[in-house]
C-alpha positions in Angstrom: -128.3 -57.6 -133.2 -131.0 -55.4 -131.5 -133.2 -56.8 -128.8 -136.9 -56.8 -129.8 -137.8 -56.4 -126.2 -135.8 -53.5 -124.9 -133.9 -52.3 -128.0 -130.5 -52.9 -126.6 -127.6 -53.4 -129.1 -126.0 -56.9 -128.7 -123.4 -58.9 -130.4 -124.6 -60.9 -133.5 -123.6 -64.1 -131.9 -125.2 -63.4 -128.5 -127.9 -65.9 -127.3 -129.4 -63.7 -124.7 -129.8 -59.8 -124.3 -127.3 -58.3 -121.9 -129.9 -55.8 -120.6 -133.2 -57.8 -120.2 -131.9 -61.4 -120.6 -134.4 -62.1 -123.3 -133.6 -65.2 -125.5 -132.3 -63.8 -128.8 -132.4 -67.2 -130.6 -136.1 -67.4 -130.7 -137.7 -66.1 -133.9 -140.0 -63.1 -133.6 -143.7 -64.1 -133.0 -145.2 -62.5 -136.0 -144.2 -60.1 -138.8 -147.1 -58.9 -141.1 -146.6 -59.6 -144.8 -147.9 -57.6 -147.7 -151.1 -59.5 -147.8 -151.9 -58.5 -144.2 -151.2 -54.9 -145.0 -153.5 -55.1 -148.2 -156.3 -56.7 -146.2 -156.0 -54.1 -143.4 -156.0 -51.1 -145.7 -158.9 -52.5 -147.8 -160.9 -52.9 -144.5 -160.1 -49.4 -143.5 -161.0 -48.0 -146.9 -164.3 -50.0 -146.9 -165.2 -48.7 -143.4 -164.6 -45.2 -144.5 -166.7 -45.6 -147.5 -169.6 -47.1 -145.5 -169.3 -44.3 -142.9 -169.3 -41.6 -145.6 -172.4 -42.9 -147.2 -174.2 -43.5 -143.9 -173.4 -39.9 -142.8 -174.6 -38.7 -146.2 -177.9 -40.5 -145.8 -178.4 -39.3 -142.2 -177.6 -35.7 -143.1 -180.1 -35.9 -145.9 -182.9 -36.7 -143.5 -182.3 -33.6 -141.4 -185.2 -31.1 -141.2 -184.9 -27.6 -142.7 -182.9 -25.4 -142.5 -180.2 -28.0 -141.8 -180.7 -29.8 -145.2 -179.6 -26.7 -147.1 -176.7 -27.5 -149.4 -176.2 -24.0 -150.9 -173.4 -22.1 -149.3 -174.4 -18.5 -148.5 -172.5 -15.8 -150.5 -171.3 -14.1 -147.2 -169.5 -17.2 -146.3 -167.4 -17.2 -149.5 -167.0 -13.6 -150.6 -164.1 -14.5 -153.0 -166.5 -16.5 -155.2 -168.6 -14.9 -157.8 -172.2 -15.8 -156.7 -175.1 -15.3 -159.0 -178.5 -15.9 -157.4 -181.3 -16.8 -159.8 -183.6 -14.1 -158.3 -181.0 -11.3 -158.2 -179.6 -9.5 -161.4 -175.9 -9.3 -162.0 -174.1 -6.9 -159.8 -171.9 -5.7 -162.6 -173.9 -4.6 -165.6 -172.8 -6.1 -168.9 -172.3 -3.8 -171.9 -174.1 -4.6 -175.1 -172.5 -2.8 -178.0 -175.6 -3.1 -180.1 -177.7 -1.1 -177.7 -175.3 1.8 -177.1 -171.8 2.0 -178.3 -169.1 3.0 -175.8 -167.9 6.5 -176.3 -164.3 6.6 -177.7 -161.7 7.8 -175.3 -160.4 11.3 -175.9 -157.1 11.6 -177.7 -154.3 12.6 -175.4 -153.3 16.3 -175.8 -150.2 16.7 -177.8 -147.4 18.7 -176.2 -146.4 21.6 -178.3 
């Protein structure tokens, strides 16, 4: 049997710990059950949700430019950003306007 006070391993029939002399016949004061864990986790999740919405509300009240929610393109160059006031950076080909020239046939070896 392991002592709850010091962690010393004792015989199962021992009445007191051989290291710290704690009475091993007394039951532990308290062990949490599943209901306690469920209430604790529910309280933590509820507090996190309240903090999230409070921070969201506070951040919405910030003056410009801190209230901007758009991420600038230079912060995420791996994303394809299309700004409403800028044309596409890569022109799109419209086959009805001008057909693409056909590639030249490879020269045959003679």
